[in-house]
C-alpha positions as CSV (number, residue, x, y, z in Angstrom):
1,M,0.0,0.0,0.0
2,N,1.3,3.5,-0.9
3,K,2.4,5.2,2.3
4,N,2.4,8.8,1.1
5,F,-1.0,9.1,2.7
6,T,-4.0,6.9,3.7
7,I,-7.7,7.5,3.9
8,E,-9.4,5.8,6.8
9,S,-13.0,5.4,7.8
10,I,-15.3,3.5,10.1
11,I,-18.8,2.5,9.1
12,E,-21.2,1.1,11.7
13,L,-24.3,-0.9,10.9
14,N,-26.7,-1.1,13.9
15,F,-29.1,-4.0,14.2
16,N,-32.2,-4.6,16.3
17,D,-30.9,-8.0,17.4
18,S,-27.7,-10.0,17.4
19,Q,-29.2,-12.8,15.2
20,I,-29.7,-10.5,12.2
21,R,-26.3,-9.0,12.8
22,D,-24.7,-12.5,12.8
23,I,-26.5,-13.5,9.6
24,S,-25.4,-10.2,7.9
25,Y,-21.8,-10.7,9.1
26,N,-21.7,-14.3,7.8
27,S,-23.1,-13.1,4.5
28,F,-20.5,-10.4,4.1
29,I,-17.4,-12.5,4.9
30,P,-17.1,-14.0,1.4
31,E,-17.4,-10.5,-0.1
32,I,-14.6,-9.1,2.1
33,K,-11.9,-11.0,0.2
34,K,-12.5,-9.1,-3.0
35,L,-12.2,-5.8,-1.2
36,Q,-8.6,-6.7,-0.1
37,T,-6.2,-5.2,-2.6
38,N,-2.8,-3.5,-2.5
39,R,-4.7,-0.2,-2.5
40,S,-7.4,-0.8,0.0
41,K,-8.0,-3.0,3.1
42,V,-11.4,-3.6,4.7
43,L,-12.0,-5.3,8.1
44,V,-15.3,-6.2,9.6
45,E,-16.0,-7.1,13.2
46,K,-19.1,-8.0,15.2
47,Q,-19.6,-6.0,18.4
48,N,-21.7,-7.1,21.4
49,N,-24.1,-4.2,21.0
50,C,-25.7,-5.5,17.8
51,K,-23.3,-3.7,15.5
52,L,-21.2,-4.5,12.5
53,V,-18.2,-2.3,12.3
54,F,-16.3,-1.9,9.0
55,K,-12.9,-0.3,9.0
56,V,-11.6,0.9,5.7
57,E,-8.0,2.0,4.9
58,S,-7.1,3.0,1.4
59,C,-4.1,4.7,-0.2
60,D,-6.1,6.6,-2.8
61,I,-9.5,8.1,-3.2
62,T,-10.6,5.8,-6.0
63,A,-9.9,2.7,-4.0
64,F,-11.5,4.2,-0.9
65,R,-14.7,5.1,-2.8
66,A,-14.9,1.6,-4.3
67,S,-14.6,0.0,-0.9
68,M,-17.2,2.4,0.6
69,N,-19.6,1.7,-2.3
70,E,-19.4,-2.1,-1.6
71,I,-20.2,-1.6,2.0
72,I,-23.1,0.7,1.3
73,S,-24.4,-1.6,-1.3
74,F,-24.2,-4.5,1.2
75,G,-26.1,-2.4,3.7
76,K,-28.8,-1.7,1.1
77,V,-29.2,-5.4,0.4
78,I,-29.6,-6.0,4.2
79,D,-32.1,-3.2,4.5
80,N,-34.2,-4.3,1.5
81,T,-34.2,-7.9,2.8
82,L,-35.4,-6.8,6.2
83,Q,-38.1,-4.6,4.7
84,I,-39.4,-7.6,2.6
85,A,-39.4,-9.8,5.7
86,E,-41.5,-7.2,7.6
87,I,-44.1,-7.1,4.8
88,S,-44.4,-10.9,4.6
């Protein structure tokens, strides 16, 4: 990773219960491998307070944006799935 500068960010997804958080975490794990590049690193961890915490570190704005878009898209999929489940 280029060390001239880095861009770092933390995204937290808050869930109503730990079961939904765990399902979401397990769903995201296979996706995290494609986010690991020499330009960007993404870590995800479960926290006891029903949160998923994503930590992003990138060496350029393009890689940072791509990583953030993947996390946001993942969050949208979770949200849409939960909305469908509420309707059913």
